[in-house]
N, C-alpha and C positions, 0 to 999 in steps of 0.2 A: 202380605207381600205386596209391593207396589212398584212404581217406577224407580224407587230409591234402592231397590235391591239389584246388585250386580248379577248379570246373567253369566254364570260360569260354564254351564254345560247343558246339554239337552236333558240330562237326568234331573237337574234341578228344576227344569220346567214342570215336571210332574210331581214335585215335592210339596205342592200347595194343596192341602186338604186331601181327600181321597184321590188316589192315583191309579192308573192302569197297573196291573200286576207286574209287568216287565216291559222293558224297551226293546230287548232283543226279540226279533220275530222268528218263529219257527218256520220250517218249510211249509207246513200247512197254512200258517197265517199269511205267508207270502203269496199264496194262491188266491187269497181273498181280494175283493175289490179294494184298491189302495187309495187312500186320501193323503196327499202330501200337505203338511202344515208347516209353514216357515215362520219362525220367531225372529222378527226383524228388529225388535226393540224390547227392553226389559219389561215394560207394562204388559206385553203380550204373553209373558210367562203365566201369570195368574189368570189372565183372560181366557186362554185356551185350555187350561187344565180341566175345567168341568166339561168343556165341549168335547175334548178328546175322550174323557171318561164315558160320556153318553154315546159317542160314536162307536167305541169299542164294545159297549153293551149291546149294540145293534149288530155286531158281527163284522164291522169294517176294520181293515188293517190300516193303521196310521203310521206314516213315515214322517219323522220329526227332524227338522233341521233348525239350527240356530246360527246367527251371524258369527262367524269365526274364521278369520283369514280368508275372506271372500267365499266362504262356504265350499271350498274345493273338495274337502274330505266328505262333507255331507252330500254334495251333489254327485260325487262318484258313487255313493251308496244308492243313488236313485237311478242307476243305469237301467234297472227294470222300470219302465215308464209308469207313473201313477195314473189313476183314472180321473183324478180331480186335484187341482192345486188350490189351497185355501190360505189366506193370510189376512192380517190387518195392516194394510199399507205397505207390503213388501214389494218394492219396485224390482228388486233383483229376481224375485220369484216370477213376477209378471213377465219379465224379459225371457227367462228360461222357459216358462210354460209356452210362450209364443213360439219359440223355435222347436219345442218338442211337440207342438200341436195338442197340448193338454188343456181342457177346459179350465178356466180360472175363476174362482169366486174371490173378489177383492172387497174387503171390508174397511170401513173408516168412519170417522165421526166429525171431521172438520172439512167443510166444503171449500175452504179458501186455500188449501195447500197447493203447492206448485203442480201444474198439470204436465203430463207427458204428451208430447205433440203427436206421436205416431203409433202409440200402442194403447189398446184398451182391453179390459177383461171381458169374459163371457157374460158375467153378471156382476153387478155392484150391489152390496148389501150395507145399509146404513140405518141409523135410527129414523123412525117414522116422522120425527119433528123436522127433519131436513126436507125442504120442499124440492120436488123434482126439477123445478125451474132453475135451481141453484147448481144442478149437477151436470148440465150440458151433455146429456146422454139420452139416447132413445129410451123413453119411459118403459118400454117393454123389457129392457135390460136391467131395470132398477128393482131391487127387492128391499123390503123394509122390515124392521123389528121394533116392538114397543120398548119404551124406556131408553136407558143409556147403556153403553157397553159395560160400565162398572156394575150394573145390576146383575151381570152374568156371574161374577165371582165374589163380590163383596158379601153376599149372603152366606158364603162358606166360612167367612172369617170368625174365628173364636178368639176373643181377647185373652192375652196373657197377663200375668201380674204386672202391675205398673212398672214401667222402666224409668220412672222419674229418679229413683235412687241411683240407678246406673249413670244417669246424666248429672247427678249432683243436685237434683231439685227436691224441694219439699212439697208436700201435698197442698200447702197454702199458697204456693207460687201460682201465678197465672201463666200457664205454659202456652206459648205461641209457636207453632211450627211454621217456618217460613222457607220459601224456595224462590231463588232469584229468577229473572227472565231467562228464556232460552236465547241468549245473545247471538248464538251461531246459527239459529234457525232462519230459514228464508222468509218467514213471516214476522220476524222480529221488528219491533218499532222502538226506537230509542226513548220514546215517551214512557215506555214500560219501566226502563231503568230509573228515570227521574221519579216516577210515582212510587216505585219500590223503595228507593232511598228515603223518600219523604215518609213512607209508612214505617220503615225501620226507626227513623229518628223519633217519630211520634210514639211508637210502642216502647222504645227504650227510655222515654222520659218518666215512665211509671216504675217505681221501685218494686212493685209487686210482680212485674212482668219479667219473665225469663224467656229469651228467644232461643229456639233450636233451629239452626240453619242447615239446610240440606242442599249442598251444591250439586249441580248436574254432572260435573266432571272435575278432574284434578286442577285444571286451569282455573275454573271458577272458584274452587276452594282456596287457591292461592290469592285470587283477587279479593275474596271475602275477608281473608285474614289480614290483608293489607288495608282494605277500605275500612274495616270495622275493628281495627287493632285494639282501640281503647275499650270497646264493649267486651271483647274477648278477654282482655286482661282483668277487667272488673268483674267478670262472671255474669254479666247481663246477657251475653250471647255465648253459645257453645256450638261447636261442630262435632257431631258424633265421630268416634274413631271406628273406622271400618263400616261394614255393611249393617244396616238396621232393618227391622221389620217395619216397612212404611205404614201399613194399615194399623199396626199396633200403636205406632207413634202418633198417628192422626187421632186414633180413638182416645188416647189419654191426654190429648191436647184440649185446651179450653177454646181455642180458635185456630184457624189456619189462614195464612196469607201466602198466596202463590201467584206468579205472573202467568197463569193459564196452564192448561194441560190436565194430565191425568190426576195429579194430586188434588186439584180443586174438585173434580168430579167424584173422586173417592171420598172426600170429606162430605160432599153433598149426599152421597149414597149412604154414609154412616150417620147422617144427621148431625154432623159437627159444624158449627158456624164457620163459614168460609168466605174470604174476601179475595177478589181477583184484581190484580194490578196489571192484567194483560191489556195492552192498548193497540194490538193489531186488529184486524177485522174480527168482530165478534161473531162466532158461529151460531147456528140455530140451536145447538145443544145448550150452550151457555145462556142464550136468551131464554130458552125454555126453563132452565133451572132458576134463573133470576126472576122470571115472572111468577114462579111458584114459591118464592121466598127461600129457596134452598141454596142460593148463591147471591152474594152482593157484588155488583160490578162497581169498582172504584174508577172514576173518570177524571178526578182532579185532586189536588192537595187538599182542597176544602172537603171533599168527600172523605179523605183519610181522617180528618179531624172531627167530622160530624157523624159518619156512618159506622165507624169501627167501635164496637162495644166491648170494653175491657172488663169482662165479668167471668167468674168461675162457672164452668158448665156443670149442671146437675146431671152427671153421667149415669145412665141406667146400667144395670148389670150386664146386659147383652144388647147388641144392635137389634133394631127392629127386623123381623123376618120379612123376606121378599116372597112374592108369589111365584117366582121362577119363570115368568112368562118370557122374558128376554132370552134366557138360555134355551128354552124349548123351541121358541120361534127360530132362532139361528140354526139349531140342530135340524129342524124340519126343512129349512131351506137347503141345507147341505144334502140331506137325504133325498130331497126332491130332485136336485141336480144329478145325483148318482143314478136315480131311477130313470131320469130323462135320457141319460147317456146309454143306458141299457136298451131303451126303446128306440133311440135314434143314434146309432153308432157314429154317424157322420158329425155329431155335435162336436167331436174333437177338433174338427176343422174350424170351428168357431172360436177356439180357445183364445185367440188374440187377433184383433182386427185394428185397422187404422183409425186414429182419432180418439178423443175422449179424455176423461178426467182422472185425477188421483185424489184419494181421500186419506189423509193421515195428519195427526198432530202430535 
């Protein structure tokens, strides 16, 4: 599961790998220390699944909300105030926790996202490759974890039988999964569109290449069908019908081309060759992956023609196992904040203060 899976309900959030036994909390569970986790975007679904599992193993009660009609229904269920609010870039949760006086742990991995001018979380948790100087926050409020956020959930992925036949592809085809730029995002740079178009043209010139396009929304799907009508009619490009398992699609691809974001990092975590057409400000995580040869940053049309290697991937039976350090580090930070709240009850008053950054991409 990845950013390409539509988030339908809170129940689906826990359908990734091993999941907590039940979402409905009993009266006894309600008396436990409660951690509120808000799923603000579809990539957060697989990311938080193992975190929730580990927290429940430690005896914490987890209240789970997902973005749905401004979260009115879910927020009503939180009338009993939680002890800690946790999210990966949920601005709405940050605002609500401010007014509730609830300590907030705000996670993110892109330091150039739009800042909030008047609200900041109790603690900010991000990959250790992001320097403190880029965060514009009191270093005492900054927490770090090793690796990247995709290291938390990608190790749980178990490949399913190839979905190439479902897409009308043959094993001999060079399968390239592509994702257009996030044109509606605040960090969007029109140069990403030009570079992405150049890459699609280059890739489609090879008869062996078959493109699988994953639009970010329905509007983008319509634009893709209009822009690349001839490729779709010829079978050189296809857009899957309905929801797909993003990680499985990436795993069975020979290479991935995306204009930044979660899909690129998921491919890097799976060891699949990946090329980024993102031309906004390059974050520390992408630079870290590029320096280690796990991601190729395309900066020009010439890069498209010289750096992209159109070869079939020698795919191993299973992804390489992870050491699990990223997951354990994040869980320990959450537990430490819960313990600190027990020792210092007044920490609730620190839940949100003036000034500070936001991290999300």
